[in-house]
C-alpha positions in Angstrom: 158.2 36.9 8.4 156.5 35.6 11.4 152.9 35.1 12.5 151.6 38.3 13.7 151.9 38.5 17.6 149.7 41.2 19.7 152.1 41.2 23.2 155.4 39.6 22.0 156.8 36.4 24.0 154.8 35.1 27.1 157.9 35.1 29.0 161.1 36.6 28.1 164.1 34.4 28.7 166.3 36.8 30.2 167.2 36.5 34.2 165.9 39.6 36.6 169.0 41.9 36.5 170.4 41.0 33.7 172.7 43.5 31.3 170.9 45.2 28.5 173.3 43.1 26.2 172.6 40.0 27.4 168.9 40.9 26.8 169.3 41.6 23.3 171.2 38.6 23.0 168.3 36.3 24.1 165.6 38.4 22.4 167.3 38.0 19.1 167.7 34.4 19.6 164.0 34.0 20.3 163.1 36.2 17.3 165.1 33.9 15.0 164.2 30.4 16.6 160.6 31.4 15.5 161.2 32.4 12.3 159.7 31.2 9.4 162.3 32.5 6.6 165.3 34.2 7.1 165.5 37.7 8.7 167.4 40.9 7.8 168.8 42.8 11.1 166.0 45.4 10.2 163.4 42.7 10.5 164.5 41.4 13.9 164.7 44.8 14.7 161.0 45.6 14.0 160.3 42.7 15.5 161.9 43.3 18.5 159.9 46.6 18.3 156.6 45.2 18.2 157.6 43.0 21.7 158.4 46.7 23.5 162.0 46.5 22.9 164.0 48.6 21.6 168.4 48.1 20.8 170.9 49.9 18.8 172.5 48.3 15.5 175.8 47.8 17.6 173.5 46.1 20.3 172.5 43.3 17.5 175.1 43.2 15.5 177.2 42.0 19.0 174.2 39.6 19.6 174.4 37.9 16.2 177.9 38.0 16.1 178.0 36.0 19.3 174.8 34.2 18.1 176.9 33.1 14.6 180.3 32.4 17.1 178.8 29.6 18.9 177.4 28.1 15.7 173.5 29.2 16.8 172.9 30.8 13.3 173.9 31.8 10.2 174.2 34.9 8.0 172.4 33.9 4.6 172.5 36.3 1.7 168.9 37.3 2.4 169.2 37.6 6.3 170.0 35.4 9.2 169.0 32.1 9.6 168.7 30.0 13.1 170.3 26.5 13.2 168.9 23.6 14.8 170.9 21.6 17.1 172.1 18.4 15.6 170.7 15.4 17.8 171.0 11.3 17.5 171.3 10.1 14.0 172.4 13.5 12.5 174.6 14.5 14.7 176.3 10.5 14.5 176.4 11.2 10.6 177.9 15.1 11.0 180.7 13.9 13.6 181.8 10.8 11.0 181.9 13.1 8.4 179.4 10.8 6.4 178.2 11.9 3.2 175.6 10.9 0.6 
């Protein structure tokens, strides 16, 4: 689970005037980046609700599909996990296809 929060994110990373779908995408990204363990859809929706943001299951599914499509998250057996961007030597090994 996430550490307890009282007020939600300090600054919501959504530009003013952004459409609701974009806001859902960015907030779902933030929830998953801060999670210490995989989160099910219900856990993501609950965390968003504690921040005062409400969306539908369809809206969250759309955001998760986009995040999954660009490789930012993966769906595990017990929920969604954030996949950090590979850099440096790790990225080089991935691109070369090195195996241990």
